[in-house]
N, C-alpha and C positions, 0 to 999 in steps of 0.2 A: 504494500500499500504506500502510495507517495503521500508524504506529509507536506504541509505548508504549501498548498496549491494557490498559486497566485494568478489573478486575472489581469494579466498585463495591459489589454487594452482599456479596462477600467481605471487601472493606476495610471496609464499614460494620459487619460483624459483629465483626471484629477490634478496631475503634476502640471498639465499645461494651463490649467485654471489658476493653479498657485503661482505659476511663473508670471501670467498676466497680472497678478495682484502684487508682485514682488517688483520693487523700483529697479532691481538688477535685471529684470526680464528672465529669470532662470530659477529652476527648482530641482531638487533631487531628492530621492526616497530610496532607502537601502530595501532592496527586495529580499536577499538572501545573504546569510552569513554561516558559512559552514568551515570552521576552522580559519585558515588563512584565506580562503576563497570567498569572494565578495561579489554580488551582482547589485548594481545600483541603477536606477532608472533616472535619466537625466531629461528635462524639458527645458529648451532654450529657446527664446523668442528670436525673431529675424533680427539680424544685425548685432546680436549680444554675443558675449564671449565669456568663457571661464577665466580668462587672463592666464599669462604663461605660468605654469607650475610644474613641479618635479614629477617625474614618471615614477609610480610604484615599481617594485621589483618586477612585475609582470602586468601587461594591461592590454586588453582588446576593447574596442568600440563597435557595437553592432547598431546601425541606424535603422529605426523602425519606421520613421516617417520623417519627411522634410529633407535636408541636406546639411551636412557639416563640413566645414574646412578645418583640417587639422594642420598646424604650422609648427615647423620645428627648425629653427635656424633660417636657411635661405629656401627649405623644401616646404612646399604646400601640396596638399592632397585632398581632394573633394570626395566625400563619401555620401552616396545616395542611398535612399531607402533601400533596404534589403542587403546592404554591403557590410562586411565586416572587416576589420583591419587590427593588426597590432600597432599599438600606439608608439611612435617613436620616443627616444630618450636622449639625453637625460632630462629634457624639459620640452614642453609643448604648450600650445594654445589651442583652443577649439571654438570655432565662431559658427553660428547658425546662418544658414541662407534659406530664408523662410522659416516659419516656426518648426521646430525639429524635436524629436524624442529618439533617444537612444538607450541602449544598455551598456554600462561600463562594467567590464568583469576584470577583477584584480586579484592579485595575490599580494596580501599585505604583510610586511615583515612584522 
């Protein structure tokens, strides 16, 4: 039996509403936490970014809706809905193109 079943579309809609109410235009909610493995749902409004930050030990980003641009140094990669990518390090920024929702998966030290 699967425990902690999560309705991702419902949570995504809730987080988009929270992002719209947030002056920074973003919101995040922890979905799962299993040892060092974490899944976090991110909602980021059009044109908003997370700001440059350090990459955890391991991190992937799967875009559920909208588009996100991941920047690291001189490199920029645009991720569309349905795409999954390993995030670059040692630091990066993520900016929304249109309202976007994604799942960030990390191994936290």
